[in-house]
Each structure stands twice: as structure tokens, then as C-alpha cells.
C-alpha positions in Angstrom: 103.5 100.2 93.7 102.8 101.2 97.3 105.4 103.9 97.2 103.9 105.5 94.1 100.3 104.9 95.1 100.6 106.6 98.5 103.1 109.3 97.5 101.2 110.5 94.4 97.9 110.1 96.3 99.0 112.6 98.9 100.0 115.0 96.1 96.5 115.3 94.7 94.9 118.7 94.9 91.6 118.3 96.7 91.1 122.0 97.3 91.7 125.4 95.6 94.7 126.2 97.8 98.4 125.6 97.1 99.8 122.2 97.2 101.0 121.2 100.7 104.7 120.5 100.1 105.2 119.1 103.7 102.3 116.7 103.3 103.8 115.3 100.0 107.3 115.1 101.4 106.0 113.2 104.5 103.9 110.9 102.4 106.8 109.8 100.2 109.1 109.6 103.2 106.7 107.5 105.3 105.9 105.3 102.3 109.6 104.5 101.9 110.0 103.9 105.7 107.0 101.5 105.7 108.4 99.6 102.7 111.8 99.3 104.3 110.2 98.0 107.4 108.0 95.5 105.5 110.4 94.4 102.7 113.9 95.3 103.9 114.6 91.8 105.1 113.1 90.3 101.8 114.7 92.3 99.0 116.3 95.4 100.6 113.3 97.6 99.6 115.3 99.6 97.1 112.2 101.1 95.5 114.4 103.2 93.2 116.2 101.8 90.1 119.0 104.3 90.8 119.6 102.7 94.2 119.6 99.2 92.6 122.0 100.3 89.9 124.4 101.7 92.6 124.3 98.3 94.3 125.1 96.6 91.0 128.1 98.9 90.4 129.3 98.1 93.9 129.1 94.4 93.1 126.5 93.8 95.8 123.9 92.4 93.4 124.0 90.0 90.5 123.1 91.3 87.0 120.0 89.1 86.9 118.8 90.1 90.3 119.4 93.8 89.6 117.5 93.5 86.3 114.5 91.8 88.0 114.5 94.5 90.7 114.5 97.3 88.2 111.7 95.8 86.1 109.6 95.2 89.2 110.2 98.7 90.4 109.1 100.3 87.1 106.1 97.9 86.6 105.1 98.4 90.3 105.2 102.2 89.9 103.0 102.0 86.8 100.5 99.7 88.6 100.4 102.0 91.6 99.7 105.0 89.4 97.1 103.1 87.4 95.2 102.1 90.6 95.4 105.6 91.9 94.0 107.0 88.6 91.1 104.6 88.8 90.3 105.5 92.4 90.5 109.3 91.9 87.1 110.8 91.0 86.8 113.0 88.0 85.7 115.9 90.2 88.1 115.4 93.0 85.9 117.2 95.5 82.9 115.0 94.6 81.6 112.1 96.5 83.3 108.7 96.2 81.5 105.6 94.9 81.1 103.0 97.6 83.3 100.5 95.8 86.0 103.2 95.5 85.8 104.0 99.2 86.0 100.3 100.1 89.1 99.8 97.9 90.8 102.8 99.5 90.2 101.3 102.9 91.5 98.0 101.7 94.8 99.6 100.6 95.2 101.7 103.7 94.7 98.7 106.0 96.8 96.5 103.8 100.0 98.6 104.3 99.3 99.1 108.0 98.9 95.4 108.8 101.8 94.5 106.7 103.9 96.8 108.8 102.5 95.1 111.9 103.5 91.6 110.6 107.0 92.7 109.6 107.6 94.6 112.8 106.6 91.8 115.2 108.2 89.0 113.1 111.1 87.8 115.2 112.8 86.3 112.1 114.3 89.8 111.8 116.4 88.8 114.7 115.8 92.1 116.5 116.8 94.3 113.5 113.5 96.2 113.3 114.3 99.4 115.1 111.5 101.0 117.1 108.3 99.1 116.9 106.3 102.1 118.1 107.8 104.4 115.4 107.4 101.9 112.6 103.7 101.3 113.3 103.1 105.0 114.0 104.7 106.0 110.7 102.6 103.5 108.9 99.4 104.9 110.5 100.5 108.4 109.6 101.0 107.4 106.0 97.5 106.0 105.8 96.0 109.2 107.2 98.1 111.4 104.8 96.7 109.6 101.9 93.2 108.6 103.0 91.9 111.6 104.9 90.4 113.2 101.8 89.0 109.9 100.5 87.3 108.2 103.4 88.6 109.8 106.5 91.2 107.0 106.8 89.3 104.5 108.9 91.6 101.5 108.9 90.1 100.5 112.2 86.5 99.4 112.5 86.4 100.1 116.2 87.6 103.7 115.6 85.0 104.2 112.9 82.2 102.6 114.9 82.6 104.9 117.9 81.7 108.2 116.3 79.0 106.5 114.2 77.4 105.1 117.3 77.5 108.5 119.2 76.1 110.4 116.3 73.7 107.6 115.2 74.9 107.9 111.7 75.5 104.5 110.1 75.1 105.6 106.5 77.4 103.3 104.4 79.1 102.3 107.6 79.8 98.8 106.3 82.6 100.3 104.2 84.6 100.8 107.4 84.3 97.2 108.3 84.5 95.4 105.0 87.5 97.4 103.7 89.8 97.1 106.8 88.9 93.4 107.4 89.6 92.5 103.7 92.8 94.6 103.7 94.0 93.0 106.9 93.2 89.5 105.6 95.1 90.2 102.3 98.0 91.5 104.3 98.2 88.4 106.5 98.1 86.1 103.5 100.5 88.1 101.5 103.1 88.2 104.3 102.7 84.6 105.5 102.6 83.0 102.1 104.5 85.3 99.7 106.8 87.8 101.4 108.1 85.7 104.2 106.5 82.3 104.1 106.1 80.1 107.2 106.3 76.4 106.9 103.3 75.4 108.9 101.3 72.2 108.5 97.5 72.1 108.5 97.5 70.3 111.9 99.7 73.0 113.4 97.5 75.8 112.1 94.4 74.2 113.4 96.0 73.7 116.8 96.9 77.4 117.0 93.3 78.4 116.0 91.9 76.1 118.6 94.2 77.6 121.3 95.7 74.2 122.0 99.2 73.5 123.3 101.6 72.2 120.7 103.0 68.8 121.8 106.7 68.3 122.3 108.5 66.9 119.3 106.5 68.8 116.8 107.9 71.5 114.5 106.8 74.2 116.9 108.6 73.8 120.3 107.4 75.8 123.3 109.7 78.5 124.5 108.8 80.9 127.4 109.4 84.5 126.6 110.1 87.0 129.4 108.4 89.7 127.3 105.2 87.6 126.9 102.4 90.2 127.2 99.6 87.5 127.6 99.5 85.3 130.7 98.8 81.7 129.7 100.5 82.1 126.3 104.0 81.1 125.3 105.9 82.0 122.2 106.5 79.2 119.7 109.6 79.5 117.5 110.6 77.8 114.4 113.8 78.0 112.4 113.2 78.6 108.7 116.2 79.3 106.5 117.9 81.4 109.1 114.7 83.2 110.1 113.0 82.7 113.4 109.2 83.2 113.5 107.1 83.6 116.6 103.5 83.6 117.5 101.5 83.1 120.7 100.3 79.6 121.4 97.8 78.9 124.1 99.1 76.9 127.0 96.5 74.6 128.6 96.9 74.9 132.3 93.7 73.2 133.5 
């Protein structure tokens, strides 16, 4: 769905000039790179039924799994094209409706934050490549698709700055509501569907309150030499061969 949505979206002709082949190629390539980063550890991120069939021929997938993958790829592509069709205005150069602009910002931020979650998830056991490149590519993908729609906000602070300087806050709420909803959906999707974390309610509340997790709980404390935040430690938990990490506030007072 994401691959078709962003790739085809970057292929739309918004002006009278020729289609920018480089933009289209980059959009499809960056969409694939983002999906591999986000879903590679979950399903392999084949995206393409031909790739899945090759894995099947090579006896690297079961028949049932390959069938599910192919069906999901086709249905996901149709869903992505349908969403894009619904978002694209009849007169492409016309103004967008506010609900359309908000939906675009939701999708842009959703893929961007999913890439963040997947890149910083230590359950990958270090097999994530360059963090900077992964996140940069995801951001570039959002701009390739979203520039003609909304200017590709994805970041309320980035959108607020020029609005404040020019004192133009017309429909500015779109650039807050869209990204925040998209980021929220991305967090829930990654944590509960794509790569679930087994956290109890007490543990989640402790993290939200910034409290230290007591010894003996499911989340032991482990100091990390790369910890970027003083006063924080990285808690790790083993889940089916995956290691997850997140900052937990260490009370020192």
C-alpha cells in the first residue's frame, strides 16, 4: 500500500511540463528502502509478488506464506491506489480540501515515524544499516510525494516557524493535527501490530511517569555507553529473540 501510494503519488502531473522521471524513480526507490527498513525484520518486505515467487521457487518460503504475501501485496497495492485516487483533486492544480490536506500529512508522518521506530529498535540486533541514511531517505520520500499537496510539513515545529515569521496561520492547524495523528498511529501500529512489545500496564505507567523500574521486573536496567541523555538508562527486554530498548528515567535524588 505505502509503496504504491507514494510511488504513484510522485508520478502525478501537477504542471504542464514533462513528467520528472528522476522524481518518480527516486520516489519508488525511497519507498522501497523505507519499507525494507520498517518491515524487513517482520516479513522481508518483498513488496513485489515476483520476488515472493522467487523465494518460493528457492524453497525459502512455504506455499501458504507465499500465498498470503502475494494476496497482501496485491490488495495493499489496490488500497494504496484507491486512497491516492481519493486524495487527488479533480483539477490537480486546484486547492486541496482541508480534510484531504490533513490526511496527506497523516500519511507522510506515518511512514516517517514508522522508519524512526524501526531504525531505533534494538531488536534488530544492529542490522539496521545507517540510521542517518534511513531516516533521511524517509524524509526525502515524504517531500517527493507531499510537496505539491501540502508542502510536506511532517513536523509542526518546522511548519510553525515560517507561519510565525510571516504571521500567516491560515489553516495552520492542519500541520499540527495531521503530523500528530500520523505519529500516534505509527507508534501504535509498530508497537502493537508490526513488532509487538510485551509491556504491562504498570510498566507503561512507570515509563510515562519517568520512574525507575525496580529490579526483578520484566524490564531490568542496563547502562548504555551510547546513552544520549544523562539521567536515563536503556531498559532491555527479550521477546522471542528480539531485544527492545527505550529510555527509562533513573531517579538520582
